[in-house]
N, C-alpha and C positions, 0 to 999 in steps of 0.2 A: 504493500500500500504506500502511496506517495503522501507521507504525513505532512509535508510542506504544503502540498496542494489542498489537502483536507483542512489544514489549519486556516488557510486563506479563505476557504469556503465558509468555515464556521465563523470567522471574523465578520465576513460580509453579512451572514444571517443575523448575527447579534446586532450589527449596526442597523439593519433594516428593522429588526424587532424593537430596538430602542427608539428609533424614529417613530414607529407606529405607536408605541406606548406614550411617547411624548405628545403626539397628536391627540390621542385619546384624553390625556390629562388636561391639555389645553382646552379641548372642547368641553370637558366636564366643568372646568373652571369658569368658562364663559357661560355655560348653560346654568350652572348652579353656583353663581357667584355670591348668592345670599346664603349665609350659614343657617343651619337649623336652629341654633341658639337665638338668632335674630327673629326668626319666625315665632319661636316659643315665647320670647319676650313680648312680641307684638300681641300674641294671643292673650297673655296675662294682662297687658295694659287694656285691651279691649274688654276683657272679662270684668275689669273694675268699672267699666261703663255699662255693664249689663249685656254685653255682646258675647254670645256663645257662638264660636266658629266650629260648626260641624261639617267641615269640608276641607279639602286641601287648599292651601294658599299657594297659588301658582308662583313659581320662581322666575318666570320669564322677565328678562331685563335688557333685551336687545332693542335696537332702534326700530321704529315702525313709522311708515308713511301713511298717506291717505289712500283709500281704495277708489280706483277710477273705473267707471263703467264704460262699456262700448256703446255704439249707437244702435245696436240691434235690440229689438224688443221681442216679445212673445210672437211666435209664428202662428197667427190666428187660423190660417188655412189648415195647418197640421193639427192644431188643437181641435177644431171642428170635426175633422176627419176621424181622429182617434176617439173622441168622446161621444160623438153623435153618429159616427159611421156615415157621414155625409161627405161626398166627394167634392161638391162645389160649395163655396162660401157664398151665402146669400147676401151679396153686396156688390153692386155693379162696379163701383169704383175700384174695389179690390181685384175683381176678376180682370178688368181691363188692364190694370197696372201690372198684374202678374204676367199677363200675356206679353206686355211690352218689356218685362224684365227690369223695370226701374224701381228698385226698393226705395230710393230716396224720394222719388216723386210720389210713390205709394204713401209713404208716411206723411208727406206734406199735404197730399190731397185728402187723406182721411181726416187729418186734423182740421183742415179748412172746411171740409164737408160737415164735420161735427159742429163747428162753430156756426156755419150758415143755418143748419137745421136745429140749432140749440140743443144738440144731443149730447148728453153726458155719458150715456151707456148704449151699447149695442146688445140686443137680445136675439138669440137664435134658438129655436125649439124644433125638436123632431122626436116623434114616437115617445112622448112622455119624458124626454130628457131636455134640459135647458142649459144654455151657456149665456152668461151675462158678462160681456167685456166692459169692465169699469173704465179702463183706459188701455194704453198700449202695453202696460206691464202687469196688469192685474185682471183676473177673471174669476167668476164663480160658476161652479157646475152643480146641477141638481138632477138627481134621478128620481122622478116622481112615480116610477113604476114600483119602487120598493116600499115595503111597509115602514111607516114612520115610527119605528121602535128602535131607539138608539142603543147600540151595543158598545159598551166600554170595556168589555172583558177580553177583547182580542189583544194579542201581543203586538208590540210595535213592529216586530218583524213581519207578522201577517199583514198588517196594514200597509207597510212599505212594499210588500210583494204586490198588493193590489194596485198601488200607485205606479209601480214600475210597468205594469201592463198598460195602464192608461196613458202614461207619458212616453212610452217607447217611441222614438223617432220624431218627437215633437221639437227637439232642440233644447229642451229643459234637461240639464244634466242630473237626472233623478238619482244616479248612483252617488252623487256628492251630497245628497240630502240625508240628514241624520236626525233621529228622534231627539227632540229637545225636552218636551214635558207634556203632561196632560193639563188642559185648561178647563176650568169649570166642571171638572169631574167626568167629562164626556168627549172632549175635543182633543184629538191627537195633533201635536204641533211638531212639524219637521222643519229644519232649517238647513241651508247649505253650509258646508264647511269647505273653505278654500285653504288648502294646506292645513295649518293648525288653527286657523282663525274661524270663528263663527261669523257668518254673514247674516246679521239679525234681520235685515230687510228682505232677504230672499227666503220666503217661507211657503209652506203648504199646511193649512189647517184642515182637518178631516173629521167629519161625522160619519160613523159606520152604522149600518143596519146589520142584522144577522147575516144577510146575504152578501152585501157588497158595499161599495162607497155610496153613501146616501147623499152627501153634500161635501164639497170642498171649496176652499178659496186658495188661489195661488197668486203669489207676487214674485216675479222674477225679472232681473236685469242681468245681462251677460257681463261678466267681469273682464275688464281689459288688463288690469294689473294693479300693482301697489307702487306708489311713487317712492322716491328716496326718503328714507326715514329720518326721524329726529329722536333724541333721547326721551325716555319715558319715566314716569313714576311707577314703581313696582306695585303689585296688589297690596302688600302690607303697608307701604308708604301712603297709599290712597286711603286705606282704612284708618290709619293713625291721623292723617291730616284732617279727615272729616269726623273726628271723634265727638264733636259737639252735636252732630246730627245723626250719626250712626250709633245708636244706643238702645238698650232694652229690646234687643231683637235676637233671633237665632238665624245665623247665616248658613244656608244649606248648599250654596254653590257660588263659585267665583269663576267667571269665564272672561276670556279675551276675544274681542271681535270688532266688527265695524258696524256703525249705526249712523242714520241720518240725524241731523239736528233740526228741530222744528223751532219756529219763531211764533210770536204771540198770535198772529193772524192765520196761523196754520200753514203758511208758506214755508218752503225749505230754504235754509241758509245757504246751502251749496248743493250742487248736483252729485258731488262725490261724498263718500261716507268717511267719517273719522274713526280712528281706533279708540275703543272704550273698554273699561272694565265693567262687567255686569255683575252686580251683587243681587243674589236672589235669597229671599228669606223664607222661613217656614210658613209664613202667611201668604205665600205665593206672590209677594210683591217683588217687582224688579226695579232696580235703580241703576242708572248708567253714569259713569264718571269718565271724563277725558283722561287719556293716559298721559298727556303732556303736562297738565297742571293739577289733575285731581279734582277739577270742578265738576259738579253735577250738571248734566245737560238736560235741556227741555225736550221731551219726546212727544208732546201734545201739540 
């Protein structure tokens, strides 16, 4: 055996191994730069304010930018075809523009048509099923053929399987939607997850009957990307900063995601969504805080 050659090979292996371990350590240091002692001290400080934290406090402390949406909206033709089994969309303007292949003209013409006719919604019905397009990003579906007996005992996985059948091929990335919570004891809420972030404004809320989907509402905008980020306040820093208002509650979930900001007249402050920490309590209350300064945001 050539021991000199073997020794050289072993040295190379050890160097590669050390570089790999160094990379892992650096990654862990970046991902978990907050010590567990810091988290425990934060929990004790909050407990003195009557705040019980019955959830993980996320350690995420990287830079985050704003979420930018693309120009594409819900494909109404595909939605109608999938949900109603109807090949043609009952709207002359849409059919004509689809034949011309002009998506931009389609969007502008539909918006102008709605203004001219003072229409805020488009309603399409077929064989006991109904779709209400509230706008280009939001629609409601109802199946009036099913008995109106709400079933809340189905698993979230079963409900998601039903949604996958309805949304297949519509352009809505249903595989990215994750069960978030039950609302009012009978409504399943699914939201999109983009990488590790919740997209709070892209959601599907579902009422189930024993047979199938009884009613749902979907809001979806296609994500274009996330802009270059800025430094953030970590979850525990936001909790401590807001200790005057966050008190006498039980926290059951802390999530990181993107959300719209509303202003007093109901209009939106920006077309893009900002990163927020969502605090959810045992009373099913949700409060959102900007990650940049820890300020509570207006969502109404």
